[in-house]
C-alpha positions, 0 to 999 in steps of 0.5 A: 445476536441471535442473528449471528447463527443459524440454525444447526445441529450442534450441541448447547455446550459448542453452542455456548464456546462459539457465543463466547469466542465470538464475544471475546470478539467483539469485545475485543473492537469495543475496547480499542480506543482507536478507532473511529467509528466507521473502521468499528463499523467495518470490522465488526462486520468481518466477525458475523461470518458463518463459513468458519475453518479450524485451524491448530497451533503446534501444540494442538491448540484450535485457533477458529478463522474464517473461511479464505484465512491467511497465514497471517490471519492465524497469527494476529490472532494467536498473539498481537505481537506475533502478527507484527512479526510474521514473516511467514510459517509452516503449515503442515511442516511445509514453509509458505509465506504469511498470505496462505490461505490456511484449510481446514484442520491446518497446524500452523507454526509462525515465523517472526523476525525481529525486522519484520513489520506489518505493510499497507498491502497486506490489508488487502489480504487479510481477512479477521478484523483482528489482522486489519485491526493490528495492521492498522495500529501499528501504521497508526503509531509509526505514522504519530512518530512523524507528528512533530515534523509534521507539525512544525513544517506545517505551522511553516507553511501556515507563517509563510502563507500569511493563515493562522495557525489553529485547529478550525484551519487544520480541519479546513486542510484536512477536509481539502485533502479528504485525510480526517485523521491529524495523525495522517494528516502530519505525516503527509505534510511531512513527507512531502505528500501534502506540498505547500502548493496544495495548501495554497490551494486550500486557503487560495494564496497563489503565488504571483505570476512571478514564481516558477509555475502558474497553477493549473485549472484543475481538469479531474475536480469531482464531476457529480455524473454516474459515468466518471466512477466507472472510468480507470485513471487512465481512462480519465488522464485521457479523457481531460486529456481529450477535453482541455489538452492546453491544461494538462500538456507540459510545453516543450520550452519547460527545459528547467523543469526537472523529471524524476521518476517515483520511487513508489512505483518506479515506471519505465519506458512501455508503461503508462504514465502520468506526471506529479508536479511537485515543487521543482519537479516532475514527479513520472509515475505509473498509471496503476499506481495508488499513489497516483490513483489517490492524489488525482482524487485529492489534488487534481491539479497537480496532475498533468499528462506525460509520455516516454520519448521514443528511441532512446537506449535509457536504463532505469531502476526498478524493484522485484519482491521475491518470496519462497522456499530457501534451498542451498545454491538458490541466490547464486541460481537467482544471480546467474538467472539474471545476469546470463543473457540478459545485459541487466544490471544488479543494483541491489540485493537484499534477502532474509531468511528464517527457517527455511523462508526467505524474502528479497528486494532486488533493485535492477537496471532495466530498458523497458517494461518488456524485458523486466516482464520476461525476467519476472517470469524466468524468475518464477520458473526457477525452482522453491521461488514462491512468488515474484512481483514489481515493486 
């Protein structure tokens, strides 16, 4: 524990108080029964910080955080439920978003909403172990709600492919897909992120040749060379296509196959894309999609080459997440920017506002990625808009 502190000029009382605060954080990590060993080590190291900032609640209570901490870190360090329902804050009486980075002596008042809950993407910007663990615990509890559905579905698939449903075979499947926790496994089965086809591959129970598809050879099987680890998903796909084009290209006469754009990343013409084979369709993803990257690492046999058909004027549904400072007339100005001169139809717009801060999701029909990029830049120019990103 002494290694946590560097020699510095502090009063004995201050050192004792810092030590007590740090030991309290470690105790909370040890008391968390849901965290596995790797999570514990990762979260523990986050507490070994030397650069700290002191922020304050509206009542003047000091909250010590690591340098670079955000509003959401502050909320979780005050109270877990405050972090779960956090949608932003007033920092020095100015409304900011929950990913706003705090500075020394900032006064922070958390803004909450009963319909705001943690998302996995929040893990990309929080800095404290308490925030990280709070988000992970919430997501774990949410996924636990799909355990019964996933279990029943997995039992049905095991019965169909004549595999005994027992812990040994569940463990074998978990190892095959790279998901060690049963909660996450059942969740992905329930959400069809792990399909019957994947399970058949795990136990080498291939369908007959009369079935709709033949299984493709896995061109993305893990390699032990150092070069592959440096490649992006797009580069890896291009390399494998160049090596074995006949294994990953869909034939033109396969008219019975249905193509759908993935709702997780909503690709549009102009995006670099890749196809994922599903039960009776081909799901098209952007090559930068986290889900596509995850599935490539676990289910390489489902990855296929895909490209846009040229010279077709078809609109595609795209999503935009908008955050900013609420003000009178903002919604009217926002819809005006979209509708005037852009030839864009709005399918849906959901806005939530609380104490001067708003967050909204907009679904629009656009023709290609270039048009969407121009639209996002136009929205960013509106006064009061803090961030605009594609979803």
